[in-house]
Backbone as numpy.savetxt, mean C-alpha at the origin, in Angstrom:
# Nx Ny Nz CAx CAy CAz Cx Cy Cz
9.49 -0.09 12.88 9.34 -0.13 11.43 7.85 -0.20 11.11
7.43 0.64 10.23 6.01 0.69 9.89 5.66 -0.17 8.69
6.68 -0.71 8.01 6.47 -1.62 6.90 6.97 -2.98 7.36
6.08 -3.98 7.37 6.53 -5.31 7.77 5.98 -6.36 6.82
6.77 -7.39 6.65 6.42 -8.48 5.74 5.96 -9.67 6.57
4.80 -10.22 6.21 4.26 -11.40 6.88 3.81 -12.35 5.78
4.67 -13.31 5.42 4.37 -14.20 4.30 4.33 -13.39 3.02
3.25 -13.53 2.23 3.16 -12.78 0.98 2.58 -11.37 1.15
2.29 -10.99 2.38 1.61 -9.72 2.63 2.55 -8.68 3.23
2.52 -7.49 2.63 3.25 -6.35 3.18 2.24 -5.52 3.96
2.50 -5.34 5.24 1.60 -4.57 6.10 2.15 -3.16 6.30
1.29 -2.18 6.15 1.63 -0.80 6.47 0.98 -0.52 7.82
1.79 -0.32 8.85 1.30 -0.15 10.21 1.67 1.23 10.74
0.68 1.97 11.20 0.94 3.29 11.75 1.29 4.30 10.68
1.87 5.42 11.10 2.25 6.46 10.17 3.46 6.00 9.35
3.39 6.19 8.04 4.48 5.78 7.14 5.13 7.01 6.54
6.32 7.37 7.03 7.02 8.56 6.51 7.67 8.28 5.16
8.26 9.28 4.58 8.88 9.19 3.25 9.91 8.07 3.20
10.64 7.84 4.26 11.67 6.80 4.28 11.09 5.40 4.01
9.83 5.20 4.34 9.20 3.90 4.14 8.92 3.59 2.67
8.92 4.59 1.83 8.67 4.36 0.40 9.76 3.47 -0.19
11.00 3.69 0.19 12.10 2.87 -0.33 11.99 1.43 0.16
11.65 1.25 1.42 11.48 -0.09 1.98 10.35 -0.82 1.27
9.24 -0.14 1.06 8.10 -0.73 0.37 8.48 -1.11 -1.06
9.15 -0.24 -1.75 9.57 -0.52 -3.12 10.49 -1.74 -3.18
11.42 -1.83 -2.26 12.35 -2.96 -2.22 11.59 -4.28 -2.04
10.62 -4.30 -1.14 9.83 -5.51 -0.91 9.00 -5.87 -2.14
8.48 -4.87 -2.82 7.67 -5.12 -4.01 8.50 -5.59 -5.20
9.78 -5.31 -5.19 10.66 -5.72 -6.29 11.15 -7.15 -6.15
10.94 -7.77 -5.01 11.33 -9.16 -4.82 10.46 -10.04 -5.72
10.97 -11.19 -6.14 10.29 -12.01 -7.15 8.91 -12.55 -6.76
8.68 -12.82 -5.50 7.38 -13.40 -5.14 6.29 -12.34 -5.11
5.10 -12.76 -5.49 3.96 -11.83 -5.52 3.67 -11.34 -4.11
3.31 -10.10 -4.01 3.02 -9.50 -2.70 1.65 -8.82 -2.73
1.01 -8.85 -1.60 -0.25 -8.15 -1.37 0.04 -7.03 -0.38
-0.55 -5.88 -0.57 -0.36 -4.76 0.34 -1.59 -4.65 1.22
-1.38 -4.68 2.54 -2.47 -4.52 3.50 -2.24 -3.21 4.24
-3.12 -2.23 3.98 -2.95 -0.92 4.62 -4.06 -0.62 5.62
-4.69 -1.67 6.10 -5.75 -1.51 7.10 -5.23 -0.83 8.36
-4.02 -1.18 8.78 -3.46 -0.61 10.00 -2.67 0.67 9.81
-2.72 1.22 8.61 -1.94 2.43 8.32 -2.50 3.64 9.04
-1.60 4.53 9.38 -1.99 5.86 9.86 -1.84 6.81 8.68
-1.19 7.93 8.90 -0.94 8.86 7.79 0.13 8.29 6.87
-0.14 8.35 5.58 0.80 7.85 4.58 1.42 9.03 3.83
2.74 9.05 3.78 3.43 10.07 3.00 3.07 9.86 1.53
3.03 10.92 0.77 2.66 10.80 -0.65 3.61 9.89 -1.42
4.86 9.80 -1.02 5.80 8.90 -1.70 5.38 7.44 -1.50
4.89 7.10 -0.33 4.41 5.75 -0.05 3.17 5.47 -0.91
2.28 6.43 -0.99 1.07 6.28 -1.80 1.44 6.07 -3.27
2.42 6.81 -3.75 2.85 6.67 -5.14 3.41 5.28 -5.42
4.16 4.72 -4.48 4.69 3.37 -4.67 3.54 2.36 -4.72
2.57 2.52 -3.84 1.41 1.63 -3.85 0.68 1.71 -5.19
0.46 2.92 -5.67 -0.24 3.11 -6.94 0.55 2.52 -8.11
1.84 2.74 -8.13 2.67 2.26 -9.24 2.83 0.74 -9.22
2.72 0.14 -8.05 2.94 -1.30 -7.92 1.88 -2.11 -8.66
0.66 -1.61 -8.69 -0.41 -2.34 -9.35 -0.73 -3.67 -8.69
-0.49 -3.78 -7.41 -0.73 -5.01 -6.67 -2.08 -4.97 -5.98
-2.51 -6.14 -5.53 -3.74 -6.22 -4.73 -3.52 -5.44 -3.45
-4.50 -4.62 -3.09 -4.43 -3.82 -1.87 -5.63 -4.19 -1.00
-5.34 -4.57 0.24 -6.40 -4.89 1.19 -6.68 -3.68 2.05
-7.92 -3.40 2.24 -8.31 -2.22 3.01 -9.53 -2.50 3.82
-10.13 -1.51 4.33 -9.97 -0.09 3.98 -8.69 0.49 4.57
-8.21 1.52 3.92 -6.99 2.18 4.37 -7.25 2.92 5.67
-6.27 2.85 6.57 -6.38 3.54 7.85 -6.18 5.04 7.76
-5.64 5.53 6.65 -5.47 6.97 6.44 -6.77 7.50 5.85
-7.49 8.35 6.59 -8.80 8.82 6.11 -8.76 9.51 4.75
-7.72 10.29 4.48 -7.61 10.98 3.19 -7.48 9.96 2.06
-6.60 8.99 2.25 -6.39 7.96 1.23 -7.65 7.14 1.04
-8.30 6.78 2.14 -9.52 5.98 2.05 -10.61 6.72 1.27
-10.68 8.03 1.42 -11.72 8.82 0.78 -11.41 9.13 -0.68
-10.17 9.49 -0.98 -9.86 10.04 -2.30 -9.05 9.11 -3.21
-8.29 8.20 -2.67 -7.40 7.39 -3.50 -7.86 5.94 -3.60
-8.27 5.38 -2.49 -8.67 3.97 -2.48 -9.77 3.65 -3.49
-10.79 4.48 -3.65 -11.83 4.15 -4.65 -11.26 3.97 -6.06
-10.27 4.74 -6.43 -9.66 4.60 -7.74 -8.89 3.29 -7.88
-8.25 2.87 -6.81 -7.52 1.60 -6.83 -8.50 0.45 -6.97
-9.59 0.50 -6.24 -10.61 -0.55 -6.32 -11.21 -0.60 -7.72
-11.50 0.55 -8.28 -12.08 0.62 -9.62 -11.10 0.08 -10.67
-9.83 0.44 -10.55 -8.82 0.00 -11.52 -8.58 -1.50 -11.47
-8.80 -2.12 -10.30 -8.54 -3.54 -10.16 -9.77 -4.39 -10.45
-10.88 -3.76 -10.80 -12.11 -4.50 -11.11 -11.93 -5.31 -12.38
-12.56 -6.50 -12.45 -12.47 -7.31 -13.67 -12.89 -6.52 -14.90
-12.15 -6.72 -15.98 -12.46 -6.03 -17.22 -11.77 -4.70 -17.37
-11.01 -4.27 -16.38 -10.30 -2.99 -16.48 -8.95 -3.20 -17.09
């Protein structure tokens, strides 16, 4: 399983295929606040990226997927800056 829960943190480990988007969404819908850590991620399916973006949660990085780290992560960091 490439999506694992460790306390309040959801870890994305290795390549995350489309099937992982549902697992990630289910964990994010639970009542306790969750942090997403994608440092150990490999390639992320676009469905997984969309769930991360829609969740609006704290994301710990840098992302292990080079494409996401280059093109998507900066927008997440900017959107979560104070005053946004």
